[in-house]
C-alpha positions in Angstrom: -22.4 -14.2 145.3 -19.9 -11.5 144.3 -17.7 -11.8 141.2 -17.5 -15.3 139.6 -15.1 -16.0 136.7 -15.7 -19.5 135.5 -13.1 -21.2 133.2 -12.7 -18.1 131.0 -10.7 -18.1 127.8 -10.2 -15.3 125.4 -8.6 -15.7 122.0 -7.7 -13.1 119.4 -7.2 -15.0 116.2 -4.5 -17.6 116.9 -3.3 -15.8 120.1 -4.7 -16.9 123.5 -4.7 -13.9 125.8 -6.5 -15.6 128.7 -6.5 -19.4 129.1 -8.9 -21.0 131.5 -9.0 -18.7 134.5 -11.4 -19.4 137.3 -11.8 -17.4 140.5 -14.4 -15.9 142.8 -14.2 -12.6 144.7 -16.5 -12.4 147.7 -18.7 -9.3 147.9 -17.1 -6.6 150.0 -13.5 -8.0 149.7 -10.3 -6.7 148.2 -8.7 -8.9 145.5 -5.3 -8.5 143.8 -4.5 -9.5 140.2 -0.8 -9.6 139.4 1.3 -10.3 136.3 3.9 -8.9 134.0 2.8 -6.7 131.1 1.0 -9.0 128.6 0.0 -11.6 131.2 -3.7 -11.1 130.6 -4.8 -8.8 133.4 -6.3 -6.0 131.3 -8.1 -8.5 129.0 -9.6 -10.1 132.1 -10.7 -6.7 133.4 -12.4 -5.9 130.1 -14.3 -9.2 130.2 -15.5 -8.5 133.7 -16.7 -5.1 132.5 -18.5 -6.6 129.5 -16.3 -4.7 127.1 -15.1 -8.0 125.7 -17.0 -11.3 125.4 -15.1 -14.4 126.6 -14.3 -17.0 123.8 -15.3 -19.6 126.4 -16.5 -19.6 130.0 -18.5 -16.9 131.8 -18.1 -13.8 134.0 -20.9 -12.8 136.3 -21.4 -10.2 139.1 -24.2 -11.1 141.5 -25.3 -13.9 139.2 -25.6 -11.8 136.0 -23.2 -10.6 133.2 -22.3 -6.9 133.3 -23.2 -4.7 130.4 -23.9 -1.0 129.6 -27.4 -1.4 131.2 -25.7 -2.1 134.6 -23.0 0.6 134.2 -24.2 2.3 137.4 -23.0 -0.7 139.6 -19.4 -0.7 138.4 -16.5 1.7 138.5 -13.4 1.4 136.4 -10.0 3.1 136.5 -8.1 2.0 133.3 -4.3 1.8 133.2 -4.5 4.0 130.1 -6.1 7.1 131.3 -9.2 8.5 129.4 -9.8 12.1 130.5 -10.7 14.8 128.0 -7.8 17.4 128.3 -9.7 20.4 127.1 -12.5 20.1 129.6 -12.4 21.4 133.2 -12.5 19.0 136.0 -16.1 20.0 136.8 -17.2 19.6 133.1 -15.4 16.2 132.9 -17.0 14.7 136.0 -20.6 16.0 135.2 -20.4 14.5 131.8 -19.0 11.1 133.1 -21.4 10.9 136.0 -24.5 11.8 133.9 -23.6 8.6 131.9 -23.9 6.7 135.2 -27.4 8.1 135.8 -26.5 10.8 138.5 -28.3 14.1 138.6 -26.2 17.3 138.2 -26.8 18.6 141.8 -25.7 15.2 143.2 -22.6 15.2 141.0 -21.4 18.7 142.0 -21.9 17.8 145.7 -20.1 14.5 145.5 -17.3 16.1 143.3 -16.6 18.8 145.9 -16.5 16.2 148.7 -13.9 14.1 146.8 -11.8 17.1 145.8 -11.7 18.1 149.5 -10.6 14.6 150.4 -7.8 14.8 147.9 -7.0 18.3 149.2 -7.4 19.9 145.8 -10.7 21.8 145.9 -9.1 24.5 143.7 -9.0 22.1 140.7 -12.8 22.3 140.1 -12.5 24.8 137.3 -9.1 23.9 136.0 -8.7 22.1 132.6 -7.4 18.6 132.9 -4.4 19.4 130.6 -3.3 21.9 133.2 -2.9 19.3 135.9 0.2 17.1 136.6 0.1 13.4 135.8 -0.4 12.6 139.5 -3.3 15.0 139.8 -5.0 13.7 136.6 -4.8 10.4 138.3 -6.7 11.7 141.2 -9.5 13.0 139.0 -9.6 9.7 137.1 -10.0 7.9 140.4 -12.8 10.3 141.5 -14.6 9.5 138.2 -14.4 5.8 139.0 -15.9 6.1 142.5 -18.2 9.1 142.6 -21.4 7.1 141.8 -20.7 4.6 144.6 -20.2 1.5 142.6 -20.8 -2.0 144.0 -17.8 -3.4 142.1 -14.7 -1.3 141.5 -11.9 -2.3 139.0 -8.6 -0.5 139.5 -5.9 -1.1 136.9 -2.6 0.2 138.2 -4.3 2.9 140.5 -1.0 4.1 142.1 0.8 4.8 138.8 2.3 8.3 138.7 1.6 9.1 142.4 4.3 10.2 144.8 4.6 8.4 148.3 2.3 11.0 150.0 -0.4 10.7 147.4 0.0 6.9 147.3 -0.7 6.7 151.0 -3.7 9.0 150.6 -5.2 6.9 147.8 -4.5 3.7 149.6 -6.4 4.9 152.6 -9.4 5.9 150.4 -9.3 2.4 148.7 -9.4 0.8 152.1 -12.3 3.1 153.3 -14.3 2.1 150.2 -13.8 -1.6 150.9 -14.8 -1.1 154.5 -18.0 0.6 153.3 -18.9 -2.5 151.3 -17.4 -1.9 147.8 -15.9 -5.0 146.2 -12.5 -4.1 144.8 -10.3 -5.9 142.2 -7.0 -4.2 141.4 -3.7 -4.7 139.8 -0.4 -3.1 140.7 3.3 -3.5 139.9 3.9 -2.2 143.5 3.9 -5.4 145.4 3.8 -3.6 148.8 0.4 -2.2 148.0 -1.0 -5.6 147.2 0.5 -7.1 150.4 -1.0 -4.3 152.5 -4.4 -4.3 151.0 -5.3 -7.8 149.8 -6.0 -11.1 151.5 -6.7 -13.0 148.2 -4.8 -12.8 144.9 -4.1 -14.4 141.6 -0.9 -14.2 139.6 -1.2 -14.5 135.8 1.5 -15.6 133.4 1.0 -16.0 129.6 -2.8 -15.8 130.3 -2.9 -18.6 132.9 -3.2 -18.5 136.7 0.2 -19.7 138.1 -0.5 -18.7 141.7 -3.8 -18.2 143.4 -5.2 -18.1 146.9 -4.8 -16.5 150.4 -1.7 -14.3 150.6 -0.7 -15.5 154.1 -1.1 -19.1 153.1 0.9 -18.6 149.9 3.8 -17.0 151.7 3.7 -19.6 154.5 3.7 -22.5 152.1 6.1 -21.1 149.5 9.1 -22.9 151.0 11.8 -20.4 150.3 12.6 -18.2 153.4 14.8 -15.2 153.9 17.2 -15.2 156.9 18.4 -11.8 158.1 21.7 -12.1 159.9 23.8 -9.6 161.7 27.3 -10.6 162.9 30.8 -9.2 163.5 32.5 -11.6 161.1 32.5 -12.4 157.4 29.5 -14.6 156.3 30.8 -15.4 152.9 31.2 -19.1 153.8 27.4 -19.4 154.0 27.2 -19.5 150.2 28.6 -23.1 150.2 26.0 -24.4 152.8 23.6 -26.9 151.2 20.2 -25.4 150.7 21.4 -21.8 150.5 19.9 -20.3 147.3 21.3 -16.8 147.4 23.2 -14.4 149.7 23.1 -10.6 149.6 25.7 -8.8 151.8 24.5 -5.9 154.0 26.5 -3.4 156.0 26.5 -5.5 159.1 25.7 -9.0 157.9 23.7 -10.6 155.1 20.2 -11.6 153.9 20.3 -15.3 153.0 17.7 -17.0 150.9 17.2 -20.6 151.9 15.0 -23.3 150.5 13.3 -24.4 153.7 13.0 -23.8 157.5 15.2 -26.9 158.0 18.0 -25.2 156.1 17.5 -22.1 158.2 17.9 -24.2 161.4 21.1 -25.8 160.1 22.3 -22.3 159.2 21.8 -21.1 162.7 23.9 -23.9 164.3 26.6 -23.4 161.7 26.8 -19.7 162.5 26.6 -20.1 166.2 29.8 -22.3 166.2 31.7 -19.4 164.5 31.0 -16.8 167.2 28.5 -14.2 168.5 25.4 -13.5 166.4 23.7 -10.1 166.9 20.6 -11.1 164.9 19.1 -14.2 163.3 15.6 -13.8 161.9 13.7 -16.1 159.6 11.2 -14.1 157.4 8.5 -15.2 155.0 9.4 -14.3 151.4 7.9 -11.0 150.3 5.3 -10.9 147.5 8.0 -9.1 145.5 10.3 -12.1 145.9 7.6 -14.6 144.9 6.6 -12.5 141.9 10.1 -12.2 140.6 10.7 -16.0 141.1 7.5 -17.0 139.2 7.1 -14.2 136.7 10.7 -13.1 136.4 12.2 -12.9 132.9 8.9 -12.1 131.2 9.2 -8.4 131.3 7.1 -6.4 128.8 5.4 -8.6 126.2 
């Protein structure tokens, strides 16, 4: 059954934070939730967790609502971190995992395994406040997964990580999913969503404005990017009907067109001008689609 969100609305006074979202996440899959700040992502996560009750609609995991009584089946990494700075990493993780029902000897064993995976075993007895933001992020992630949750919610998991640690964490997220964990995460780094997710939803002002299979979304979006390399000036392409935008590169241009038919016409136009080193039609990136749909919202 997995995670089912059925026509969920959440109001705070006269403000509607989430307005009629419906989606299903299959058990064992990886699902992306996108949106500018204020779009409703964190509110939705809190309703999934049972921290907020929907004003209307329902949220269920495996046919039942989540609550503190089922805290052992869920892991949560919040966007706003919640570690205790004066505790050591070991004290921190023992405290948090005891709340999940784990025994102390199990916690210490799992903690050392995860610290080894992150290549920071020396952090066991360091205070959280002594760690960098990126290393605190690693400890927060470990706290979200040590008890082997069935459902894992990751709100901006790659925030504060350098490229090396981003790759490390991305690999761990993928391993968890392959082991059967259902993962729902949000990220402002569209490349991570493209690499990890097959299904996604994009929220804007609390509503789902784009939803479905990522490959199908990109294929059906219409707008295409054409990567062109040539030995002559391509400025004239801006006046071709159906060209939406053109960005010059060192040896040509990337041209945004409204359809594959425009790309075909573009090819014939360029071929008449002279030799073309490269002409490649690409699907729009998720970044392009996000900017096109959610652009202009910014922080809310």
